[in-house]
Every structure is written in structure tokens, then in C-alpha cells.
C-alpha positions as CSV (number, residue, x, y, z in Angstrom):
1,X,89.9,42.0,55.4
2,X,91.8,44.7,57.3
3,X,90.4,45.9,60.6
4,X,92.4,49.2,60.4
5,X,90.0,52.0,59.5
6,X,91.3,55.1,57.8
7,X,92.5,57.6,60.4
8,X,90.3,60.6,61.3
9,X,91.4,63.9,59.8
10,X,94.7,65.1,61.0
11,X,94.5,66.9,64.3
12,X,91.2,65.3,65.4
13,X,90.9,63.5,68.7
14,X,87.9,61.5,70.0
15,X,87.0,61.0,73.6
16,X,84.0,59.4,75.4
17,X,82.4,59.7,78.8
18,X,83.5,57.3,81.4
19,X,80.2,55.4,81.3
20,X,79.7,55.4,77.6
21,X,81.0,51.9,77.0
22,X,78.8,50.6,79.8
23,X,75.8,52.3,78.3
24,X,76.4,50.7,74.9
25,X,76.7,47.3,76.6
26,X,73.7,47.7,78.8
27,X,71.5,48.9,75.9
28,X,72.9,46.2,73.4
29,X,73.3,48.8,70.7
30,X,75.9,50.5,68.6
31,X,75.7,53.9,66.8
32,X,76.2,55.3,63.3
33,X,76.8,59.0,62.8
34,X,77.9,61.2,59.9
35,X,80.1,64.3,59.3
36,X,79.3,66.1,56.1
37,X,82.1,68.5,56.8
38,X,84.7,65.8,56.5
39,X,82.6,63.3,54.5
40,X,82.8,60.4,56.9
41,X,80.5,57.7,58.2
42,X,81.4,56.7,61.8
43,X,80.3,53.4,63.3
44,X,80.7,53.1,67.1
45,X,80.6,49.9,69.1
46,X,82.3,47.7,71.6
47,X,85.3,45.5,70.9
48,X,85.4,42.1,72.7
49,X,87.9,43.7,75.0
50,X,85.3,46.2,76.2
51,X,87.0,49.1,74.5
52,X,85.0,51.5,72.4
53,X,85.6,51.0,68.6
54,X,85.4,53.9,66.1
55,X,85.3,52.7,62.5
56,X,85.2,55.5,59.9
57,X,84.9,55.4,56.1
58,X,84.8,58.2,53.5
59,X,81.5,59.1,51.8
60,X,81.7,62.6,50.3
61,X,79.4,65.0,52.2
62,X,77.9,62.2,54.3
63,X,74.5,63.4,55.5
64,X,71.3,61.5,56.4
65,X,71.7,58.0,57.8
66,X,68.8,55.6,58.2
67,X,68.7,52.0,59.6
68,X,66.4,49.5,57.9
69,X,66.9,46.1,59.6
70,X,70.4,44.9,58.4
71,X,70.6,47.7,55.9
72,X,71.7,51.3,56.1
73,X,70.7,54.1,53.7
74,X,73.2,57.0,53.5
75,X,72.9,60.3,51.7
76,X,76.0,61.9,50.2
77,X,76.9,64.7,47.8
78,X,75.2,63.4,44.7
79,X,74.2,59.8,45.6
80,X,72.0,57.8,47.9
81,X,73.9,54.7,49.1
82,X,72.5,51.3,50.1
83,X,74.8,49.5,52.6
84,X,74.1,45.9,53.5
85,X,75.5,43.9,56.4
86,X,77.2,41.0,54.7
87,X,77.6,38.9,57.8
88,X,75.2,36.1,58.7
89,X,74.0,35.5,62.3
90,X,76.9,34.4,64.5
91,X,79.6,35.4,62.0
92,X,82.4,37.8,62.9
93,X,84.9,39.7,60.8
94,X,88.5,39.9,62.1
95,X,87.4,38.4,65.4
96,X,85.8,41.6,66.5
97,X,83.0,42.9,64.2
98,X,79.6,41.4,64.2
99,X,78.3,43.6,61.3
100,X,80.1,44.7,58.1
101,X,78.2,47.2,56.1
102,X,79.1,47.1,52.4
103,X,78.0,49.7,49.9
104,X,76.1,47.6,47.4
105,X,74.4,50.3,45.4
106,X,74.9,54.0,44.9
107,X,71.9,55.7,43.2
108,X,73.0,58.9,41.4
109,X,70.6,61.8,42.2
110,X,72.8,64.7,41.4
111,X,73.5,67.4,44.1
112,X,70.0,67.8,45.4
113,X,71.1,68.3,49.0
114,X,69.7,65.1,50.5
115,X,69.1,65.6,54.2
116,X,67.2,63.0,56.3
117,X,66.0,59.6,55.0
118,X,63.2,57.2,55.9
119,X,61.9,53.9,54.6
120,X,58.4,53.5,53.2
121,X,56.2,50.5,53.9
122,X,57.2,48.9,50.6
123,X,60.9,49.1,51.6
124,X,61.7,52.0,49.3
125,X,63.7,54.9,50.7
126,X,62.1,58.4,50.9
127,X,64.3,61.4,51.5
128,X,64.3,65.2,52.1
129,X,65.3,66.9,48.9
130,X,66.3,70.2,50.5
131,X,67.3,71.9,47.3
132,X,63.9,71.4,45.8
133,X,61.9,71.8,49.0
134,X,60.2,68.5,48.8
135,X,60.1,64.9,49.8
136,X,61.3,62.5,47.1
137,X,61.9,58.9,46.2
138,X,64.2,57.2,43.8
139,X,63.4,57.0,40.1
140,X,65.0,54.4,37.7
141,X,65.6,57.0,35.0
142,X,65.6,60.4,36.6
143,X,67.4,62.1,39.5
144,X,64.4,61.8,41.8
145,X,60.6,61.4,41.8
146,X,58.7,64.1,43.8
147,X,56.6,62.6,46.6
148,X,55.2,65.6,48.5
149,X,55.9,69.3,49.0
150,X,54.7,71.7,51.7
151,X,51.5,73.7,50.8
152,X,53.4,77.0,51.1
153,X,55.9,75.9,48.3
154,X,54.3,76.9,45.0
155,X,56.6,74.9,42.7
156,X,59.6,72.6,42.5
157,X,62.6,74.7,42.0
158,X,66.3,74.2,42.9
159,X,66.2,77.2,45.2
160,X,66.2,75.8,48.8
161,X,63.3,78.1,49.6
162,X,62.3,77.0,53.1
163,X,65.2,74.7,54.0
164,X,63.1,71.6,54.4
165,X,65.4,69.3,56.4
166,X,63.9,66.7,58.8
167,X,61.6,63.7,58.4
168,X,59.6,61.7,60.9
169,X,58.3,58.3,59.8
170,X,55.3,56.5,61.3
171,X,54.0,53.1,60.3
172,X,55.9,53.2,57.0
173,X,54.8,56.6,55.9
174,X,56.1,60.1,56.3
175,X,54.3,61.8,59.2
176,X,56.1,65.1,59.9
177,X,58.7,67.3,58.4
178,X,60.7,70.3,59.7
179,X,61.5,73.5,57.8
180,X,63.4,76.6,58.9
181,X,60.7,78.8,57.4
182,X,57.6,79.0,55.3
183,X,59.5,81.0,52.6
184,X,58.6,80.5,49.0
185,X,61.5,82.5,47.5
186,X,65.1,81.7,46.7
187,X,67.0,81.1,50.0
188,X,64.2,82.9,51.9
189,X,64.8,80.9,55.0
190,X,68.1,82.5,55.7
191,X,66.4,85.7,56.9
192,X,64.1,83.8,59.2
193,X,66.4,81.5,61.2
194,X,65.5,82.9,64.6
195,X,61.7,82.1,64.9
196,X,60.5,81.1,61.4
197,X,60.8,77.4,61.9
198,X,57.8,75.0,61.6
199,X,56.8,71.3,62.0
200,X,54.4,70.3,59.2
201,X,51.9,67.4,59.2
202,X,52.5,65.6,55.9
203,X,49.1,64.1,55.7
204,X,47.1,67.3,56.2
205,X,49.7,69.9,55.2
206,X,48.9,71.8,58.4
207,X,51.4,73.5,60.6
208,X,51.7,71.6,63.9
209,X,53.8,74.2,65.6
210,X,55.8,77.3,64.7
211,X,58.1,79.9,66.2
212,X,60.9,77.4,66.2
213,X,64.5,78.4,65.6
214,X,66.1,76.3,62.8
215,X,64.3,73.1,63.7
216,X,65.6,69.7,62.7
217,X,65.0,65.9,63.0
218,X,61.4,65.3,64.1
219,X,60.9,61.8,65.5
220,X,58.1,59.8,66.8
221,X,58.7,57.4,69.7
222,X,56.0,55.7,71.8
223,X,53.4,57.9,70.1
224,X,55.1,61.1,71.1
225,X,56.6,63.7,68.8
226,X,60.1,65.0,69.5
227,X,62.3,67.5,67.5
228,X,65.4,69.6,67.8
229,X,64.9,73.4,68.3
230,X,68.5,73.8,67.0
231,X,68.8,77.6,67.1
232,X,68.2,77.3,70.9
233,X,70.1,74.1,71.5
234,X,67.1,72.3,72.8
235,X,65.6,68.9,72.5
236,X,61.9,69.4,72.7
237,X,58.6,67.4,72.8
238,X,55.6,68.7,70.8
239,X,52.0,67.9,71.5
240,X,50.7,66.5,68.3
241,X,47.2,67.9,68.8
242,X,47.8,71.4,70.3
243,X,51.3,72.1,69.1
244,X,52.4,73.0,72.6
245,X,56.2,72.7,73.0
246,X,58.2,71.6,76.0
247,X,61.9,71.8,76.5
248,X,63.6,68.6,77.6
249,X,67.3,69.2,77.5
250,X,69.8,71.9,76.5
251,X,72.9,70.8,74.6
252,X,75.9,73.2,74.0
253,X,76.0,72.9,70.2
254,X,74.0,73.2,67.0
255,X,71.8,70.1,67.0
256,X,71.1,68.0,63.9
257,X,70.3,64.3,63.9
258,X,68.2,62.6,66.5
259,X,67.5,58.9,67.3
260,X,65.4,57.6,70.2
261,X,66.0,54.2,71.9
262,X,64.7,52.8,75.1
263,X,64.0,56.1,76.9
264,X,67.2,57.8,75.6
265,X,67.6,60.4,72.9
266,X,70.8,60.4,71.0
267,X,71.7,63.7,69.2
268,X,74.6,65.1,67.3
269,X,76.0,68.6,68.0
270,X,78.2,70.9,65.9
271,X,80.3,73.9,66.6
272,X,79.5,77.2,64.8
273,X,80.6,77.7,61.2
274,X,81.9,81.2,60.4
275,X,79.8,82.9,63.0
276,X,76.7,80.9,62.1
277,X,75.4,81.1,65.7
278,X,75.2,84.9,65.5
279,X,71.6,86.2,66.2
280,X,70.6,82.8,67.5
281,X,69.6,82.2,71.1
282,X,72.0,79.3,71.2
283,X,75.1,81.5,71.3
284,X,73.8,83.6,74.2
285,X,72.7,80.6,76.1
286,X,76.1,78.9,75.9
287,X,77.7,82.2,77.0
288,X,75.2,82.6,79.9
289,X,76.1,79.1,81.1
290,X,79.8,79.9,80.8
291,X,80.4,77.1,78.3
292,X,81.9,76.4,75.0
293,X,80.2,74.8,71.9
294,X,80.7,71.1,71.4
295,X,81.1,68.9,68.4
296,X,80.0,65.4,69.4
297,X,77.1,63.1,70.3
298,X,75.0,63.4,73.4
299,X,73.0,60.6,75.1
300,X,70.0,62.2,76.9
301,X,67.9,60.5,79.5
302,X,64.4,61.4,78.5
303,X,63.1,60.9,82.0
304,X,65.3,63.5,83.6
305,X,66.7,65.6,80.7
306,X,70.2,64.8,81.9
307,X,73.1,64.4,79.4
308,X,73.9,60.9,80.6
309,X,76.8,60.0,78.2
310,X,78.7,61.6,75.4
311,X,81.3,61.4,72.5
312,X,83.4,64.5,71.9
313,X,85.4,65.3,68.7
314,X,88.0,68.0,68.9
315,X,90.2,69.4,66.2
316,X,89.5,69.3,62.5
317,X,86.1,67.8,62.7
318,X,83.7,70.5,64.0
319,X,80.4,69.6,62.4
320,X,78.2,66.4,62.4
321,X,74.9,65.7,60.9
322,X,72.8,62.6,61.5
323,X,72.8,59.6,64.0
324,X,71.2,56.2,64.0
325,X,71.0,53.5,66.6
326,X,71.8,49.9,65.6
327,X,70.1,47.5,68.0
328,X,71.6,44.2,68.8
329,X,74.8,45.1,67.0
330,X,77.8,45.1,69.3
331,X,80.7,46.2,67.0
332,X,80.0,47.3,63.5
333,X,82.3,48.3,60.7
334,X,81.9,49.4,57.1
335,X,83.9,49.3,53.9
336,X,84.7,52.4,52.0
337,X,83.9,52.9,48.3
338,X,87.4,53.5,47.2
339,X,89.4,51.1,49.3
340,X,91.5,48.0,48.7
341,X,89.3,46.2,51.2
342,X,86.1,46.6,49.1
343,X,87.9,45.2,46.1
344,X,89.1,42.1,48.0
345,X,86.1,41.4,50.1
346,X,83.8,38.9,48.4
347,X,80.7,37.3,49.9
348,X,78.4,34.7,48.2
349,X,74.7,34.6,48.6
350,X,72.5,31.5,48.7
351,X,72.1,30.0,45.2
352,X,70.8,27.0,43.4
353,X,74.3,25.5,42.9
354,X,77.0,24.6,45.3
């Protein structure tokens, strides 16, 4: 097996903060993040030398990424991928990697614009079907099986009416979702990007809080609800009872993707696309702070709101989507679908014969 990943797109450079390697080591984690713009899954960890490792593989329009034990679920242009870590405890690949994620199954859904992904109590994936404004699960025959839709959506239609995008799971069930608006017409959310956003309680269908600007990525950690108020560049906390919002940290980029681990929030940030920051508070706030928009990953200390560590991508990669924390994995890698390595890498499960 080769340990040489495909190079990032030409003209792209990746840098990290001085303390980032130490943070990975102290937290005993690695990271996975996606770029739908360039169609790549990035796995970030520490090599035995202490250097930061970036392993990337191509998955067309890589979007939501979800960890489920030794498994990753990954949404792409028209498929939902199941990647399994083929290494057993104590094994290493190429003397460096303690996890090798292999795409074992690609379920074809068609282009339904899969955003974030969760895992139900029975182990089945559930995902945001943004094009049809609903939550959905896999179906053995059809593209998807509808699971839930917001009360303000009158029917399933491939119209991306409210831009449903984010999913928070709790105790093996979907708890909250984010939507850019409560629109019930074709692409209605586009005219309501500034303050039309909502967080919806899945169980009750009630609006938990509103007046958000392009919200994404609700998450529950230690009983608290967090989300990204992306049009303002803010990581926020939301009172689950009253809906009261509190800003935690400002990040100089459009935020999508949030993972929380051990008192830290890890978020992905993107640069604007074709003036997409126009009429959003984010653009004015970056200018007010005399800054420039970032593409990268921020590690935020939830106690202080400080941006403690970071990864920065400059060049051809300007947009990221989701991020996941991989606990107790030091240095992960993956195999791409259309690579020589995946053809030549064979692993054998336990069987009745030897």
C-alpha cells in the first residue's frame, strides 16, 4: 500500500498553527474534513515523527462526514459512502497510519444534495436531503426513504425550498435541524439569507430560535445546543428552552461544519463564492476588523471563545464543508475509489476456515 496521497489541487498550500500538532497529541484525536468544491476528503493526524499528516482522497462533491465508531459515512454528489477502518487494534499501515478507511459501500441516491449525516440508534444513517427539504434514510430499492420534514414544508419536491442543511443527533435520534428560511416555494430561501434562518425541534416541529443568518450545523454537547450563525461568522449557543442566543466566537469565514470535543469546537470556514457574502453581516464584520476571509479549520476554546489553533488552505481550495473528530486515532488515511491502491489492498475478515 502506498502512503503517498494524491496531491492537493495545483496551487494549493496548507499551513497549521504552531501549536496544532501539540493540540492533536494532547487531545489524542485526528480530524476529517471535506471540500465539496474540489471533491476531497482530508484526514489529518500526526506521523510518528510528530509532523502533521494530511491525507486526501477524491470523492466527487464531498459533503457531510459522520464518524460512527470505526466507520465513516460520507455524502457525495449522488452517493452515500460507507468507509470502514480495515485495521485491527495495534496494526499500522506503512509504519505510520493507525487507521485506514476503505470505501466498502456506495449507496446510489441520485443528486439529492446530501448535507449533514447522523446515525440512528439502530446503526442506520440518516441525512439531510436538502433538495427535497427533508430528513431521509436509505432505501434498498429507491433513492431515499423520507423520514421527517419541517411543518412549514407542504410537500416533498426537488425544489430546495428552505435550504434545510444541518442535523443534531441526541441519543440515537434526530433532535434539531437548521434551515436558512421557512420558505415553502422553489429556492425561496435565497431571498431570506440575512435573518430568515431557524433551528427546528424535530420531535415537536416547533421553532427553537429564529432570526439567524444562514445557520448551519446544530450540535449537542453536554446537554447544550450549539450552532453556526454562518451569515455573521459566529459560533453560538442556544438555550433549548427559551431560544435565547449567545455569541461564543467570531471566525473570519463562512462557517459550515462543526464538531465538539473535550471543551473545544472545531469548525470549517470558507471564502466567499462570487460575491456570496454580499448583504451578509459577515462581510462587514471582516472589514470592520480589518481582516480577510479564510478557508480553513478553526479550533475554538469554548471556555474563552479564543481561536486556539488552526489549519489554513490557500490557493485553489477556497471552500470546505464538514468536519469530524476521530478520537483515539493518531494518524488516519483513506483509500480513494478510483485508485490503484484500492484494487491492490485486500483484507480478510474472521471466518470459519483458515
